[in-house]
N, CA, C, O and CB atoms as a CASP TS submission, in Angstrom:
PFRMAT TS
TARGET T0000
AUTHOR 0000-0000-0000
METHOD Language model
MODEL 1
PARENT N/A
ATOM      1  N   UNK     1     122.030 117.295 105.953  1.00  0.00           N
ATOM      2  CA  UNK     1     122.831 116.777 104.862  1.00  0.00           C
ATOM      3  C   UNK     1     121.901 116.204 103.795  1.00  0.00           C
ATOM      4  O   UNK     1     120.965 115.473 104.116  1.00  0.00           O
ATOM      5  CB  UNK     1     123.830 115.703 105.366  1.00  0.00           C
ATOM      6  N   UNK     2     122.147 116.522 102.566  1.00  0.00           N
ATOM      7  CA  UNK     2     121.332 116.044 101.471  1.00  0.00           C
ATOM      8  C   UNK     2     121.866 114.698 100.970  1.00  0.00           C
ATOM      9  O   UNK     2     123.078 114.489 100.921  1.00  0.00           O
ATOM     10  CB  UNK     2     121.300 117.078 100.333  1.00  0.00           C
ATOM     11  N   UNK     3     120.958 113.785 100.597  1.00  0.00           N
ATOM     12  CA  UNK     3     121.372 112.489 100.082  1.00  0.00           C
ATOM     13  C   UNK     3     121.981 112.620  98.692  1.00  0.00           C
ATOM     14  O   UNK     3     121.596 113.490  97.910  1.00  0.00           O
ATOM     15  CB  UNK     3     120.189 111.528 100.050  1.00  0.00           C
ATOM     16  N   UNK     4     122.930 111.749  98.400  1.00  0.00           N
ATOM     17  CA  UNK     4     123.483 111.700  97.047  1.00  0.00           C
ATOM     18  C   UNK     4     122.419 111.162  96.099  1.00  0.00           C
ATOM     19  O   UNK     4     121.649 110.279  96.477  1.00  0.00           O
ATOM     20  CB  UNK     4     124.771 110.818  96.995  1.00  0.00           C
ATOM     21  N   UNK     5     122.363 111.668  94.904  1.00  0.00           N
ATOM     22  CA  UNK     5     121.394 111.235  93.916  1.00  0.00           C
ATOM     23  C   UNK     5     121.939 110.012  93.166  1.00  0.00           C
ATOM     24  O   UNK     5     122.241 110.086  91.975  1.00  0.00           O
ATOM     25  CB  UNK     5     121.063 112.387  92.933  1.00  0.00           C
ATOM     26  N   UNK     6     122.059 108.884  93.888  1.00  0.00           N
ATOM     27  CA  UNK     6     122.654 107.679  93.320  1.00  0.00           C
ATOM     28  C   UNK     6     121.582 106.649  92.993  1.00  0.00           C
ATOM     29  O   UNK     6     121.590 106.060  91.913  1.00  0.00           O
ATOM     30  CB  UNK     6     123.683 107.083  94.282  1.00  0.00           C
ATOM     31  N   UNK     7     120.669 106.435  93.919  1.00  0.00           N
ATOM     32  CA  UNK     7     119.612 105.443  93.745  1.00  0.00           C
ATOM     33  C   UNK     7     118.273 106.154  93.610  1.00  0.00           C
ATOM     34  O   UNK     7     118.039 107.175  94.257  1.00  0.00           O
ATOM     35  CB  UNK     7     119.585 104.443  94.932  1.00  0.00           C
ATOM     36  N   UNK     8     117.393 105.615  92.770  1.00  0.00           N
ATOM     37  CA  UNK     8     116.067 106.232  92.676  1.00  0.00           C
ATOM     38  C   UNK     8     115.283 106.003  93.968  1.00  0.00           C
ATOM     39  O   UNK     8     115.405 104.948  94.590  1.00  0.00           O
ATOM     40  CB  UNK     8     115.285 105.665  91.466  1.00  0.00           C
ATOM     41  N   UNK     9     114.490 106.975  94.366  1.00  0.00           N
ATOM     42  CA  UNK     9     113.649 106.857  95.554  1.00  0.00           C
ATOM     43  C   UNK     9     112.218 106.600  95.103  1.00  0.00           C
ATOM     44  O   UNK     9     111.721 107.245  94.180  1.00  0.00           O
ATOM     45  CB  UNK     9     113.736 108.142  96.444  1.00  0.00           C
ATOM     46  N   UNK    10     111.568 105.662  95.757  1.00  0.00           N
ATOM     47  CA  UNK    10     110.197 105.306  95.417  1.00  0.00           C
ATOM     48  C   UNK    10     109.280 105.648  96.578  1.00  0.00           C
ATOM     49  O   UNK    10     109.693 105.586  97.736  1.00  0.00           O
ATOM     50  CB  UNK    10     110.087 103.809  95.059  1.00  0.00           C
ATOM     51  N   UNK    11     108.061 106.001  96.282  1.00  0.00           N
ATOM     52  CA  UNK    11     107.085 106.335  97.312  1.00  0.00           C
ATOM     53  C   UNK    11     106.444 105.048  97.826  1.00  0.00           C
ATOM     54  O   UNK    11     105.275 104.775  97.556  1.00  0.00           O
ATOM     55  CB  UNK    11     106.004 107.312  96.764  1.00  0.00           C
ATOM     56  N   UNK    12     107.225 104.259  98.572  1.00  0.00           N
ATOM     57  CA  UNK    12     106.764 102.982  99.114  1.00  0.00           C
ATOM     58  C   UNK    12     107.044 102.991 100.609  1.00  0.00           C
ATOM     59  O   UNK    12     108.170 103.243 101.038  1.00  0.00           O
ATOM     60  CB  UNK    12     107.467 101.762  98.407  1.00  0.00           C
ATOM     61  N   UNK    13     106.006 102.715 101.404  1.00  0.00           N
ATOM     62  CA  UNK    13     106.170 102.614 102.852  1.00  0.00           C
ATOM     63  C   UNK    13     105.832 101.193 103.264  1.00  0.00           C
ATOM     64  O   UNK    13     104.657 100.850 103.400  1.00  0.00           O
ATOM     65  CB  UNK    13     105.272 103.649 103.606  1.00  0.00           C
ATOM     66  N   UNK    14     106.870 100.346 103.470  1.00  0.00           N
ATOM     67  CA  UNK    14     106.600  98.963 103.858  1.00  0.00           C
ATOM     68  C   UNK    14     105.976  98.890 105.252  1.00  0.00           C
ATOM     69  O   UNK    14     106.388  99.604 106.166  1.00  0.00           O
ATOM     70  CB  UNK    14     107.892  98.139 103.817  1.00  0.00           C
ATOM     71  N   UNK    15     104.977  98.018 105.401  1.00  0.00           N
ATOM     72  CA  UNK    15     104.337  97.844 106.703  1.00  0.00           C
ATOM     73  C   UNK    15     104.428  96.409 107.206  1.00  0.00           C
ATOM     74  O   UNK    15     104.305  96.165 108.407  1.00  0.00           O
ATOM     75  CB  UNK    15     102.886  98.265 106.627  1.00  0.00           C
ATOM     76  N   UNK    16     104.645  95.448 106.290  1.00  0.00           N
ATOM     77  CA  UNK    16     104.809  94.063 106.729  1.00  0.00           C
ATOM     78  C   UNK    16     105.608  93.298 105.674  1.00  0.00           C
ATOM     79  O   UNK    16     105.703  93.702 104.515  1.00  0.00           O
ATOM     80  CB  UNK    16     103.423  93.385 106.977  1.00  0.00           C
ATOM     81  N   UNK    17     106.179  92.174 106.124  1.00  0.00           N
ATOM     82  CA  UNK    17     106.964  91.349 105.213  1.00  0.00           C
ATOM     83  C   UNK    17     106.935  89.909 105.688  1.00  0.00           C
ATOM     84  O   UNK    17     106.965  89.635 106.888  1.00  0.00           O
ATOM     85  CB  UNK    17     108.419  91.861 105.111  1.00  0.00           C
ATOM     86  N   UNK    18     106.877  88.996 104.735  1.00  0.00           N
ATOM     87  CA  UNK    18     106.884  87.562 105.038  1.00  0.00           C
ATOM     88  C   UNK    18     107.530  86.866 103.856  1.00  0.00           C
ATOM     89  O   UNK    18     107.101  87.051 102.717  1.00  0.00           O
ATOM     90  CB  UNK    18     105.427  87.005 105.312  1.00  0.00           C
ATOM     91  N   UNK    19     108.568  86.059 104.114  1.00  0.00           N
ATOM     92  CA  UNK    19     109.285  85.412 103.028  1.00  0.00           C
ATOM     93  C   UNK    19     109.955  86.450 102.150  1.00  0.00           C
ATOM     94  O   UNK    19     110.779  87.226 102.633  1.00  0.00           O
ATOM     95  CB  UNK    19     108.343  84.541 102.200  1.00  0.00           C
ATOM     96  N   UNK    20     109.617  86.479 100.858  1.00  0.00           N
ATOM     97  CA  UNK    20     110.176  87.504  99.980  1.00  0.00           C
ATOM     98  C   UNK    20     109.135  88.539  99.570  1.00  0.00           C
ATOM     99  O   UNK    20     109.378  89.334  98.662  1.00  0.00           O
ATOM    100  CB  UNK    20     110.771  86.860  98.744  1.00  0.00           C
ATOM    101  N   UNK    21     107.981  88.539 100.229  1.00  0.00           N
ATOM    102  CA  UNK    21     106.906  89.476  99.871  1.00  0.00           C
ATOM    103  C   UNK    21     106.833  90.592 100.907  1.00  0.00           C
ATOM    104  O   UNK    21     106.743  90.343 102.109  1.00  0.00           O
ATOM    105  CB  UNK    21     105.537  88.742  99.767  1.00  0.00           C
ATOM    106  N   UNK    22     106.873  91.818 100.415  1.00  0.00           N
ATOM    107  CA  UNK    22     106.715  93.004 101.255  1.00  0.00           C
ATOM    108  C   UNK    22     105.391  93.661 100.877  1.00  0.00           C
ATOM    109  O   UNK    22     105.072  93.781  99.694  1.00  0.00           O
ATOM    110  CB  UNK    22     107.924  94.005 101.081  1.00  0.00           C
ATOM    111  N   UNK    23     104.621  94.084 101.875  1.00  0.00           N
ATOM    112  CA  UNK    23     103.352  94.773 101.641  1.00  0.00           C
ATOM    113  C   UNK    23     103.496  96.208 102.109  1.00  0.00           C
ATOM    114  O   UNK    23     104.006  96.468 103.199  1.00  0.00           O
ATOM    115  CB  UNK    23     102.170  94.062 102.373  1.00  0.00           C
ATOM    116  N   UNK    24     103.042  97.144 101.273  1.00  0.00           N
ATOM    117  CA  UNK    24     103.133  98.551 101.660  1.00  0.00           C
ATOM    118  C   UNK    24     101.840  99.031 102.304  1.00  0.00           C
ATOM    119  O   UNK    24     100.879  98.275 102.446  1.00  0.00           O
ATOM    120  CB  UNK    24     103.464  99.416 100.446  1.00  0.00           C
ATOM    121  N   UNK    25     101.836 100.296 102.689  1.00  0.00           N
ATOM    122  CA  UNK    25     100.684 100.870 103.397  1.00  0.00           C
ATOM    123  C   UNK    25      99.450 101.017 102.512  1.00  0.00           C
ATOM    124  O   UNK    25      98.371 101.326 103.017  1.00  0.00           O
ATOM    125  CB  UNK    25     101.053 102.220 103.963  1.00  0.00           C
ATOM    126  N   UNK    26      99.586 100.802 101.199  1.00  0.00           N
ATOM    127  CA  UNK    26      98.432 100.869 100.291  1.00  0.00           C
ATOM    128  C   UNK    26      97.938  99.479  99.911  1.00  0.00           C
ATOM    129  O   UNK    26      97.008  99.349  99.116  1.00  0.00           O
ATOM    130  CB  UNK    26      98.795 101.653  99.026  1.00  0.00           C
ATOM    131  N   UNK    27      98.559  98.428 100.480  1.00  0.00           N
ATOM    132  CA  UNK    27      98.149  97.064 100.187  1.00  0.00           C
ATOM    133  C   UNK    27      98.849  96.447  98.981  1.00  0.00           C
ATOM    134  O   UNK    27      98.574  95.300  98.629  1.00  0.00           O
ATOM    135  CB  UNK    27      96.685  97.029  99.969  1.00  0.00           C
ATOM    136  N   UNK    28      99.756  97.200  98.340  1.00  0.00           N
ATOM    137  CA  UNK    28     100.510  96.658  97.215  1.00  0.00           C
ATOM    138  C   UNK    28     101.546  95.662  97.716  1.00  0.00           C
ATOM    139  O   UNK    28     102.135  95.854  98.780  1.00  0.00           O
ATOM    140  CB  UNK    28     101.188  97.789  96.415  1.00  0.00           C
ATOM    141  N   UNK    29     101.769  94.600  96.952  1.00  0.00           N
ATOM    142  CA  UNK    29     102.746  93.585  97.322  1.00  0.00           C
ATOM    143  C   UNK    29     103.919  93.647  96.354  1.00  0.00           C
ATOM    144  O   UNK    29     103.743  93.841  95.152  1.00  0.00           O
ATOM    145  CB  UNK    29     102.107  92.171  97.326  1.00  0.00           C
ATOM    146  N   UNK    30     105.125  93.479  96.903  1.00  0.00           N
ATOM    147  CA  UNK    30     106.355  93.543  96.127  1.00  0.00           C
ATOM    148  C   UNK    30     107.208  92.320  96.439  1.00  0.00           C
ATOM    149  O   UNK    30     107.213  91.841  97.573  1.00  0.00           O
ATOM    150  CB  UNK    30     107.134  94.850  96.426  1.00  0.00           C
ATOM    151  N   UNK    31     107.922  91.817  95.453  1.00  0.00           N
ATOM    152  CA  UNK    31     108.902  90.768  95.694  1.00  0.00           C
ATOM    153  C   UNK    31     110.215  91.439  96.083  1.00  0.00           C
ATOM    154  O   UNK    31     110.701  92.317  95.369  1.00  0.00           O
ATOM    155  CB  UNK    31     109.082  89.847  94.435  1.00  0.00           C
ATOM    156  N   UNK    32     110.787  91.032  97.204  1.00  0.00           N
ATOM    157  CA  UNK    32     112.027  91.621  97.696  1.00  0.00           C
ATOM    158  C   UNK    32     113.192  90.714  97.304  1.00  0.00           C
ATOM    159  O   UNK    32     113.445  89.700  97.953  1.00  0.00           O
ATOM    160  CB  UNK    32     111.975  91.830  99.242  1.00  0.00           C
ATOM    161  N   UNK    33     113.885  91.083  96.256  1.00  0.00           N
ATOM    162  CA  UNK    33     115.028  90.306  95.793  1.00  0.00           C
ATOM    163  C   UNK    33     116.339  90.837  96.348  1.00  0.00           C
ATOM    164  O   UNK    33     117.406  90.321  96.016  1.00  0.00           O
ATOM    165  CB  UNK    33     115.077  90.299  94.283  1.00  0.00           C
ATOM    166  N   UNK    34     116.275  91.859  97.185  1.00  0.00           N
ATOM    167  CA  UNK    34     117.496  92.486  97.695  1.00  0.00           C
ATOM    168  C   UNK    34     117.871  91.891  99.046  1.00  0.00           C
ATOM    169  O   UNK    34     117.091  91.955  99.996  1.00  0.00           O
ATOM    170  CB  UNK    34     117.316  94.014  97.815  1.00  0.00           C
ATOM    171  N   UNK    35     119.050  91.321  99.128  1.00  0.00           N
ATOM    172  CA  UNK    35     119.504  90.713 100.375  1.00  0.00           C
ATOM    173  C   UNK    35     120.048  91.705 101.379  1.00  0.00           C
ATOM    174  O   UNK    35     120.151  91.389 102.565  1.00  0.00           O
ATOM    175  CB  UNK    35     120.544  89.701 100.085  1.00  0.00           C
ATOM    176  N   UNK    36     120.392  92.873 100.938  1.00  0.00           N
ATOM    177  CA  UNK    36     120.916  93.888 101.844  1.00  0.00           C
ATOM    178  C   UNK    36     122.427  93.920 101.838  1.00  0.00           C
ATOM    179  O   UNK    36     123.077  93.064 101.237  1.00  0.00           O
ATOM    180  CB  UNK    36     120.418  93.648 103.246  1.00  0.00           C
ATOM    181  N   UNK    37     122.975  94.901 102.504  1.00  0.00           N
ATOM    182  CA  UNK    37     124.427  95.045 102.625  1.00  0.00           C
ATOM    183  C   UNK    37     124.912  94.254 103.833  1.00  0.00           C
ATOM    184  O   UNK    37     124.467  94.492 104.956  1.00  0.00           O
ATOM    185  CB  UNK    37     124.832  96.542 102.751  1.00  0.00           C
ATOM    186  N   UNK    38     125.815  93.324 103.606  1.00  0.00           N
ATOM    187  CA  UNK    38     126.467  92.561 104.686  1.00  0.00           C
ATOM    188  C   UNK    38     125.474  91.804 105.565  1.00  0.00           C
ATOM    189  O   UNK    38     125.657  91.722 106.780  1.00  0.00           O
ATOM    190  CB  UNK    38     127.290  93.496 105.552  1.00  0.00           C
ATOM    191  N   UNK    39     124.424  91.252 104.954  1.00  0.00           N
ATOM    192  CA  UNK    39     123.466  90.430 105.692  1.00  0.00           C
ATOM    193  C   UNK    39     123.230  89.138 104.921  1.00  0.00           C
ATOM    194  O   UNK    39     123.550  89.047 103.736  1.00  0.00           O
ATOM    195  CB  UNK    39     122.125  91.193 105.920  1.00  0.00           C
ATOM    196  N   UNK    40     122.670  88.144 105.595  1.00  0.00           N
ATOM    197  CA  UNK    40     122.340  86.904 104.895  1.00  0.00           C
ATOM    198  C   UNK    40     120.945  87.029 104.296  1.00  0.00           C
ATOM    199  O   UNK    40     120.111  87.781 104.799  1.00  0.00           O
ATOM    200  CB  UNK    40     122.424  85.679 105.853  1.00  0.00           C
ATOM    201  N   UNK    41     120.702  86.304 103.241  1.00  0.00           N
ATOM    202  CA  UNK    41     119.399  86.365 102.571  1.00  0.00           C
ATOM    203  C   UNK    41     118.529  85.209 103.036  1.00  0.00           C
ATOM    204  O   UNK    41     118.541  84.136 102.433  1.00  0.00           O
ATOM    205  CB  UNK    41     119.565  86.331 101.031  1.00  0.00           C
ATOM    206  N   UNK    42     117.778  85.424 104.101  1.00  0.00           N
ATOM    207  CA  UNK    42     116.888  84.375 104.620  1.00  0.00           C
ATOM    208  C   UNK    42     115.427  84.737 104.418  1.00  0.00           C
ATOM    209  O   UNK    42     114.538  83.967 104.781  1.00  0.00           O
ATOM    210  CB  UNK    42     117.159  84.131 106.105  1.00  0.00           C
ATOM    211  N   UNK    43     115.173  85.904 103.840  1.00  0.00           N
ATOM    212  CA  UNK    43     113.798  86.359 103.688  1.00  0.00           C
ATOM    213  C   UNK    43     113.340  87.062 104.950  1.00  0.00           C
ATOM    214  O   UNK    43     114.120  87.269 105.880  1.00  0.00           O
ATOM    215  CB  UNK    43     112.868  85.186 103.360  1.00  0.00           C
ATOM    216  N   UNK    44     112.084  87.422 104.974  1.00  0.00           N
ATOM    217  CA  UNK    44     111.509  88.124 106.116  1.00  0.00           C
ATOM    218  C   UNK    44     110.723  87.142 106.968  1.00  0.00           C
ATOM    219  O   UNK    44     109.999  86.298 106.440  1.00  0.00           O
ATOM    220  CB  UNK    44     110.604  89.292 105.653  1.00  0.00           C
ATOM    221  N   UNK    45     110.862  87.247 108.273  1.00  0.00           N
ATOM    222  CA  UNK    45     110.095  86.440 109.234  1.00  0.00           C
ATOM    223  C   UNK    45     110.306  84.943 109.052  1.00  0.00           C
ATOM    224  O   UNK    45     109.360  84.161 109.133  1.00  0.00           O
ATOM    225  CB  UNK    45     108.622  86.754 109.110  1.00  0.00           C
ATOM    226  N   UNK    46     111.547  84.553 108.808  1.00  0.00           N
ATOM    227  CA  UNK    46     111.844  83.117 108.666  1.00  0.00           C
ATOM    228  C   UNK    46     111.482  82.425 109.977  1.00  0.00           C
ATOM    229  O   UNK    46     111.936  82.866 111.033  1.00  0.00           O
ATOM    230  CB  UNK    46     113.361  82.872 108.299  1.00  0.00           C
ATOM    231  N   UNK    47     110.677  81.351 109.948  1.00  0.00           N
ATOM    232  CA  UNK    47     110.176  80.726 111.178  1.00  0.00           C
ATOM    233  C   UNK    47     111.282  80.241 112.119  1.00  0.00           C
ATOM    234  O   UNK    47     111.126  80.339 113.336  1.00  0.00           O
ATOM    235  CB  UNK    47     109.289  79.565 110.825  1.00  0.00           C
ATOM    236  N   UNK    48     112.383  79.728 111.595  1.00  0.00           N
ATOM    237  CA  UNK    48     113.478  79.253 112.448  1.00  0.00           C
ATOM    238  C   UNK    48     114.051  80.401 113.285  1.00  0.00           C
ATOM    239  O   UNK    48     114.247  80.266 114.492  1.00  0.00           O
ATOM    240  CB  UNK    48     114.592  78.610 111.590  1.00  0.00           C
ATOM    241  N   UNK    49     114.313  81.523 112.629  1.00  0.00           N
ATOM    242  CA  UNK    49     114.924  82.648 113.341  1.00  0.00           C
ATOM    243  C   UNK    49     113.932  83.352 114.257  1.00  0.00           C
ATOM    244  O   UNK    49     114.315  83.869 115.306  1.00  0.00           O
ATOM    245  CB  UNK    49     115.499  83.643 112.350  1.00  0.00           C
ATOM    246  N   UNK    50     112.669  83.375 113.869  1.00  0.00           N
ATOM    247  CA  UNK    50     111.635  83.948 114.758  1.00  0.00           C
ATOM    248  C   UNK    50     111.576  83.127 116.050  1.00  0.00           C
ATOM    249  O   UNK    50     111.532  83.692 117.142  1.00  0.00           O
ATOM    250  CB  UNK    50     110.223  83.970 114.051  1.00  0.00           C
ATOM    251  N   UNK    51     111.574  81.820 115.929  1.00  0.00           N
ATOM    252  CA  UNK    51     111.525  80.952 117.118  1.00  0.00           C
ATOM    253  C   UNK    51     112.775  81.122 117.977  1.00  0.00           C
ATOM    254  O   UNK    51     112.679  81.161 119.203  1.00  0.00           O
ATOM    255  CB  UNK    51     111.373  79.476 116.701  1.00  0.00           C
ATOM    256  N   UNK    52     113.927  81.222 117.360  1.00  0.00           N
ATOM    257  CA  UNK    52     115.179  81.421 118.107  1.00  0.00           C
ATOM    258  C   UNK    52     115.172  82.740 118.858  1.00  0.00           C
ATOM    259  O   UNK    52     115.628  82.809 119.999  1.00  0.00           O
ATOM    260  CB  UNK    52     116.382  81.372 117.161  1.00  0.00           C
ATOM    261  N   UNK    53     114.659  83.782 118.229  1.00  0.00           N
ATOM    262  CA  UNK    53     114.599  85.096 118.891  1.00  0.00           C
ATOM    263  C   UNK    53     113.615  85.037 120.057  1.00  0.00           C
ATOM    264  O   UNK    53     113.880  85.600 121.120  1.00  0.00           O
ATOM    265  CB  UNK    53     114.181  86.212 117.882  1.00  0.00           C
ATOM    266  N   UNK    54     112.481  84.359 119.865  1.00  0.00           N
ATOM    267  CA  UNK    54     111.498  84.249 120.946  1.00  0.00           C
ATOM    268  C   UNK    54     112.050  83.485 122.140  1.00  0.00           C
ATOM    269  O   UNK    54     111.771  83.831 123.288  1.00  0.00           O
ATOM    270  CB  UNK    54     110.236  83.568 120.441  1.00  0.00           C
ATOM    271  N   UNK    55     112.841  82.435 121.866  1.00  0.00           N
ATOM    272  CA  UNK    55     113.356  81.623 122.982  1.00  0.00           C
ATOM    273  C   UNK    55     114.590  82.270 123.575  1.00  0.00           C
ATOM    274  O   UNK    55     115.170  81.741 124.523  1.00  0.00           O
ATOM    275  CB  UNK    55     113.682  80.187 122.518  1.00  0.00           C
TER
END
């Protein structure tokens, strides 16, 4: 199935994220202002939730 041509596609491969910063496989850093569909906006790797998941 082919994707609908609704959103532009970028040649970005995220490899890590912390807070609102995403780093791609080329070392470029991006600010992630997108909270996502039906999710809360807590950023990436929030320490409270990381600790809760670990415990």
